[in-house]
N, CA, C and O of each residue as an XYZ file, in Angstrom:
308
protein
N     -17.741    -93.474     11.437
C     -17.988    -92.289     12.225
C     -17.525    -92.549     13.658
O     -18.021    -93.453     14.331
N     -16.556    -91.734     14.115
C     -16.036    -91.897     15.470
C     -16.813    -91.016     16.440
O     -17.163    -89.876     16.133
N     -17.063    -91.557     17.580
C     -17.688    -90.737     18.617
C     -16.601    -90.263     19.566
O     -15.759    -91.035     20.026
N     -16.646    -89.007     19.833
C     -15.637    -88.426     20.721
C     -16.178    -88.427     22.148
O     -17.239    -87.863     22.414
N     -15.460    -89.048     23.047
C     -15.899    -89.070     24.434
C     -15.400    -87.815     25.134
O     -14.253    -87.402     24.964
N     -16.272    -87.226     25.912
C     -15.903    -86.023     26.650
C     -15.291    -86.445     27.976
O     -15.903    -87.171     28.760
N     -14.085    -85.979     28.206
C     -13.375    -86.315     29.427
C     -12.925    -85.042     30.107
O     -12.813    -83.992     29.472
N     -12.670    -85.136     31.381
C     -12.179    -83.991     32.139
C     -10.733    -83.702     31.765
O      -9.893    -84.601     31.744
N     -10.455    -82.444     31.471
C      -9.093    -82.003     31.196
C      -8.388    -81.842     32.548
O      -8.610    -80.859     33.255
N      -7.552    -82.795     32.897
C      -6.951    -82.825     34.241
C      -5.991    -81.657     34.478
O      -5.918    -81.132     35.589
N      -5.255    -81.248     33.439
C      -4.335    -80.114     33.606
C      -5.101    -78.835     33.920
O      -4.709    -78.066     34.797
N      -6.193    -78.613     33.201
C      -7.009    -77.429     33.448
C      -7.685    -77.503     34.815
O      -7.856    -76.484     35.484
N      -8.064    -78.704     35.225
C      -8.679    -78.893     36.536
C      -7.701    -78.539     37.651
O      -8.090    -77.905     38.631
N      -6.443    -78.936     37.518
C      -5.426    -78.619     38.528
C      -5.215    -77.111     38.612
O      -5.077    -76.565     39.706
N      -5.188    -76.435     37.462
C      -5.030    -74.978     37.460
C      -6.212    -74.325     38.180
O      -6.028    -73.385     38.953
N      -7.424    -74.824     37.924
C      -8.607    -74.275     38.583
C      -8.587    -74.495     40.085
O      -8.987    -73.613     40.845
N      -8.128    -75.654     40.519
C      -8.073    -75.942     41.958
C      -7.013    -75.072     42.632
O      -7.213    -74.614     43.757
N      -5.887    -74.840     41.954
C      -4.866    -73.945     42.512
C      -5.402    -72.523     42.641
O      -5.130    -71.836     43.627
N      -6.162    -72.087     41.644
C      -6.754    -70.753     41.695
C      -7.744    -70.652     42.852
O      -7.803    -69.628     43.534
N      -8.518    -71.708     43.073
C      -9.447    -71.721     44.205
C      -8.693    -71.725     45.533
O      -9.173    -71.160     46.515
N      -7.515    -72.356     45.574
C      -6.685    -72.339     46.780
C      -6.185    -70.938     47.093
O      -6.168    -70.521     48.251
N      -5.775    -70.210     46.052
C      -5.357    -68.818     46.241
C      -6.524    -68.006     46.788
O      -6.355    -67.183     47.687
N      -7.704    -68.248     46.236
C      -8.901    -67.544     46.714
C      -9.178    -67.860     48.184
O      -9.548    -66.970     48.950
N      -9.003    -69.107     48.576
C      -9.242    -69.499     49.966
C      -8.301    -68.770     50.920
O      -8.720    -68.305     51.980
N      -7.029    -68.673     50.539
C      -6.060    -67.961     51.372
C      -6.463    -66.486     51.499
O      -6.422    -65.916     52.589
N      -6.851    -65.881     50.380
C      -7.243    -64.473     50.404
C      -8.535    -64.254     51.179
O      -8.736    -63.187     51.758
N      -9.419    -65.261     51.195
C     -10.672    -65.146     51.948
C     -10.429    -65.078     53.452
O     -11.229    -64.492     54.180
N      -9.357    -65.659     53.915
C      -9.016    -65.559     55.331
C      -8.154    -64.332     55.619
O      -8.316    -63.681     56.651
N      -7.248    -64.024     54.712
C      -6.311    -62.929     54.925
C      -6.995    -61.561     54.878
O      -6.687    -60.693     55.695
N      -7.912    -61.359     53.939
C      -8.595    -60.074     53.794
C      -9.381    -59.665     55.032
O      -9.131    -58.590     55.578
N     -10.325    -60.485     55.496
C     -11.077    -60.112     56.702
C     -10.204    -60.005     57.965
O     -10.487    -59.200     58.853
N      -9.149    -60.820     58.036
C      -8.244    -60.715     59.193
C      -7.562    -59.358     59.207
O      -7.459    -58.719     60.254
N      -7.094    -58.917     58.040
C      -6.472    -57.588     57.972
C      -7.489    -56.488     58.240
O      -7.150    -55.471     58.845
N      -8.737    -56.675     57.798
C      -9.785    -55.700     58.122
C      -9.947    -55.572     59.633
O     -10.035    -54.465     60.164
N      -9.986    -56.705     60.316
C     -10.136    -56.688     61.761
C      -8.959    -55.976     62.430
O      -9.145    -55.174     63.344
N      -7.751    -56.279     61.964
C      -6.553    -55.646     62.521
C      -6.594    -54.142     62.288
O      -6.279    -53.360     63.185
N      -6.984    -53.738     61.078
C      -7.020    -52.312     60.754
C      -8.085    -51.589     61.589
O      -7.830    -50.504     62.112
N      -9.252    -52.175     61.711
C     -10.332    -51.495     62.423
C     -10.138    -51.500     63.939
O     -10.674    -50.634     64.630
N      -9.388    -52.453     64.457
C      -9.148    -52.478     65.897
C      -8.012    -51.536     66.292
O      -7.844    -51.241     67.476
N      -7.232    -51.060     65.324
C      -6.138    -50.126     65.601
C      -6.317    -48.856     64.776
O      -5.422    -48.465     64.027
N      -7.462    -48.223     64.911
C      -7.762    -47.073     64.057
C      -6.927    -45.835     64.392
O      -6.866    -44.906     63.587
N      -6.291    -45.803     65.548
C      -5.477    -44.637     65.901
C      -4.021    -44.758     65.458
O      -3.251    -43.809     65.604
N      -3.640    -45.912     64.922
C      -2.258    -46.136     64.478
C      -2.019    -45.463     63.119
O      -2.965    -45.233     62.367
N      -0.756    -45.148     62.805
C      -0.476    -44.479     61.527
C      -0.657    -45.376     60.300
O      -0.845    -44.862     59.197
N      -0.607    -46.687     60.459
C      -0.773    -47.592     59.324
C      -2.223    -48.020     59.112
O      -2.481    -48.990     58.399
N      -3.163    -47.316     59.716
C      -4.576    -47.671     59.628
C      -5.067    -47.667     58.173
O      -5.652    -48.649     57.717
N      -4.835    -46.587     57.456
C      -5.332    -46.454     56.086
C      -4.638    -47.436     55.127
O      -5.329    -48.091     54.346
N      -3.300    -47.566     55.155
C      -2.684    -48.538     54.233
C      -3.135    -49.979     54.473
O      -3.339    -50.725     53.515
N      -3.290    -50.375     55.720
C      -3.742    -51.742     56.016
C      -5.187    -51.927     55.552
O      -5.548    -52.993     55.054
N      -5.999    -50.905     55.711
C      -7.393    -50.971     55.261
C      -7.467    -51.097     53.737
O      -8.295    -51.842     53.213
N      -6.611    -50.376     53.036
C      -6.576    -50.456     51.572
C      -6.121    -51.846     51.123
O      -6.713    -52.432     50.217
N      -5.074    -52.369     51.755
C      -4.574    -53.703     51.396
C      -5.637    -54.760     51.690
O      -5.820    -55.687     50.902
N      -6.334    -54.629     52.811
C      -7.393    -55.585     53.155
C      -8.515    -55.536     52.124
O      -9.048    -56.577     51.741
N      -8.876    -54.346     51.676
C      -9.917    -54.214     50.652
C      -9.487    -54.871     49.348
O     -10.279    -55.556     48.703
N      -8.245    -54.663     48.966
C      -7.728    -55.274     47.737
C      -7.733    -56.797     47.856
O      -8.096    -57.489     46.905
N      -7.333    -57.326     49.015
C      -7.327    -58.774     49.208
C      -8.741    -59.352     49.120
O      -8.936    -60.421     48.542
N      -9.721    -58.658     49.684
C     -11.097    -59.154     49.618
C     -11.620    -59.151     48.184
O     -12.292    -60.094     47.765
N     -11.320    -58.107     47.440
C     -11.742    -58.046     46.042
C     -11.052    -59.135     45.226
O     -11.681    -59.778     44.386
N      -9.756    -59.344     45.473
C      -9.024    -60.402     44.770
C      -9.555    -61.790     45.121
O      -9.564    -62.681     44.271
N      -9.995    -61.980     46.359
C     -10.552    -63.271     46.755
C     -11.800    -63.589     45.936
O     -11.979    -64.720     45.485
N     -12.652    -62.601     45.746
C     -13.861    -62.807     44.949
C     -13.490    -63.084     43.496
O     -14.054    -63.979     42.866
N     -12.544    -62.318     42.968
C     -12.116    -62.500     41.579
C     -11.537    -63.902     41.350
O     -11.909    -64.585     40.396
N     -10.632    -64.320     42.226
C     -10.013    -65.635     42.059
C     -11.023    -66.768     42.268
O     -10.894    -67.825     41.650
N     -12.018    -66.565     43.125
C     -13.041    -67.593     43.319
C     -13.834    -67.799     42.032
O     -14.052    -68.936     41.613
N     -14.264    -66.710     41.405
C     -15.014    -66.833     40.162
C     -14.145    -67.391     39.032
O     -14.593    -68.229     38.249
N     -12.899    -66.919     38.957
C     -11.991    -67.391     37.911
C     -11.707    -68.882     38.092
O     -11.715    -69.634     37.118
N     -11.457    -69.311     39.321
C     -11.194    -70.724     39.590
C     -12.397    -71.597     39.301
O     -12.263    -72.681     38.734
N     -13.577    -71.124     39.690
C     -14.794    -71.894     39.435
C     -15.050    -72.024     37.938
O     -15.450    -73.090     37.469
N     -14.826    -70.963     37.194
C     -14.997    -71.020     35.736
C     -13.996    -71.987     35.117
O     -14.351    -72.743     34.212
N     -12.751    -71.977     35.588
C     -11.736    -72.881     35.054
C     -12.081    -74.335     35.348
O     -11.914    -75.198     34.485
N     -12.557    -74.611     36.545
C     -12.952    -75.986     36.896
C     -14.123    -76.430     36.035
O     -14.143    -77.562     35.553
N     -15.096    -75.555     35.838
C     -16.250    -75.904     34.994
C     -15.819    -76.120     33.543
O     -16.309    -77.038     32.884
N     -14.909    -75.284     33.039
C     -14.414    -75.455     31.673
C     -13.678    -76.776     31.509
O     -13.760    -77.414     30.459
N     -12.961    -77.183     32.544
C     -12.212    -78.444     32.446
C     -13.151    -79.642     32.394
O     -12.814    -80.668     31.805
N     -14.313    -79.521     32.998
C     -15.246    -80.646     33.030
C     -16.198    -80.671     31.844
O     -16.513    -81.741     31.324
N     -16.650    -79.519     31.419
C     -17.737    -79.480     30.450
C     -17.365    -78.978     29.066
O     -18.251    -78.830     28.223
N     -16.094    -78.710     28.794
C     -15.710    -78.281     27.457
C     -14.996    -79.374     26.732
O     -14.595    -79.192     25.582
């Protein structure tokens, strides 16, 4: 009877860390664009920049959860 040792899947771990890196970039980019949009509310690009900033913030949350799940799967599956 062989015992199977559980080891970290390094390829999956790298994918998870890259996903968390994307999330980190979006976590800075989203609020920065929000600040730019709200400080220039009289400009014609106010609404498009606000929409893009909202999308970036939502994507940051999504990629953070996806990356965290991938890292956990690489360690515990």
